[in-house]
C-alpha positions as a Python dict, from the first residue, in 0.01 Angstrom:
ca = {
    (1, 'X'): (0, 0, 0),
    (2, 'X'): (88, 399, 43),
    (3, 'X'): (215, 630, 306),
    (4, 'X'): (99, 978, 453),
    (5, 'X'): (260, 1196, 696),
    (6, 'X'): (535, 889, 793),
    (7, 'X'): (267, 661, 814),
    (8, 'X'): (230, 321, 600),
    (9, 'X'): (-122, 212, 513),
    (10, 'X'): (-233, -68, 278),
    (11, 'X'): (-571, -222, 187),
    (12, 'X'): (-632, -627, 103),
    (13, 'X'): (-913, -713, -124),
    (14, 'X'): (-1080, -1101, -79),
    (15, 'X'): (-1186, -1150, -387),
    (16, 'X'): (-1369, -1428, -298),
    (17, 'X'): (-1547, -1315, 43),
    (18, 'X'): (-1558, -997, -145),
    (19, 'X'): (-1432, -818, 201),
    (20, 'X'): (-1183, -512, 208),
    (21, 'X'): (-933, -543, 445),
    (22, 'X'): (-780, -208, 580),
    (23, 'X'): (-431, -168, 780),
    (24, 'X'): (-284, 145, 994),
    (25, 'X'): (98, 120, 1026),
    (26, 'X'): (112, -188, 785),
    (27, 'X'): (447, -362, 717),
    (28, 'X'): (300, -687, 622),
    (29, 'X'): (-65, -736, 471),
    (30, 'X'): (-8, -1113, 512),
    (31, 'X'): (-189, -1146, 849),
    (32, 'X'): (-558, -1099, 799),
    (33, 'X'): (-604, -1066, 1166),
    (34, 'X'): (-417, -755, 1169),
    (35, 'X'): (-647, -563, 1000),
    (36, 'X'): (-786, -234, 1175),
    (37, 'X'): (-1130, -238, 975),
    (38, 'X'): (-1326, -470, 733),
    (39, 'X'): (-1578, -355, 515),
    (40, 'X'): (-1805, -460, 181),
    (41, 'X'): (-1764, -332, -107),
    (42, 'X'): (-2052, -148, -90),
    (43, 'X'): (-1991, 4, 211),
    (44, 'X'): (-1674, 165, 78),
    (45, 'X'): (-1848, 270, -239),
    (46, 'X'): (-2113, 450, 10),
    (47, 'X'): (-1874, 582, 257),
    (48, 'X'): (-1519, 555, 159),
    (49, 'X'): (-1192, 487, 316),
    (50, 'X'): (-1283, 422, 673),
    (51, 'X'): (-1208, 692, 944),
    (52, 'X'): (-886, 541, 1104),
    (53, 'X'): (-687, 521, 735),
    (54, 'X'): (-571, 814, 622),
    (55, 'X'): (-690, 893, 261),
    (56, 'X'): (-464, 793, -41),
    (57, 'X'): (-328, 1006, -324),
    (58, 'X'): (-578, 1048, -567),
    (59, 'X'): (-399, 796, -831),
    (60, 'X'): (-413, 536, -542),
    (61, 'X'): (-756, 569, -452),
    (62, 'X'): (-902, 570, -789),
    (63, 'X'): (-732, 215, -869),
    (64, 'X'): (-898, 119, -524),
    (65, 'X'): (-1234, 250, -628),
    (66, 'X'): (-1212, 75, -975),
    (67, 'X'): (-1121, -248, -817),
    (68, 'X'): (-1398, -240, -556),
    (69, 'X'): (-1614, -135, -819),
    (70, 'X'): (-1549, -443, -1024),
    (71, 'X'): (-1680, -664, -716),
    (72, 'X'): (-2012, -522, -674),
}
């Protein structure tokens, strides 16, 4: 999870199904039905963070890239 301009965003990575679930206005990442955007690891590596989700800071983004890259 990360915060940008007062909004909280998050990403949940399902390692079994290899799905990325992005959340805007995230308070709890426990409800899969509340995700804003779903992506595959390949989509993320090709296109980056989905447009409706604010870009995380560089350290958080690097951690996301590393984790997602391990799924491919």
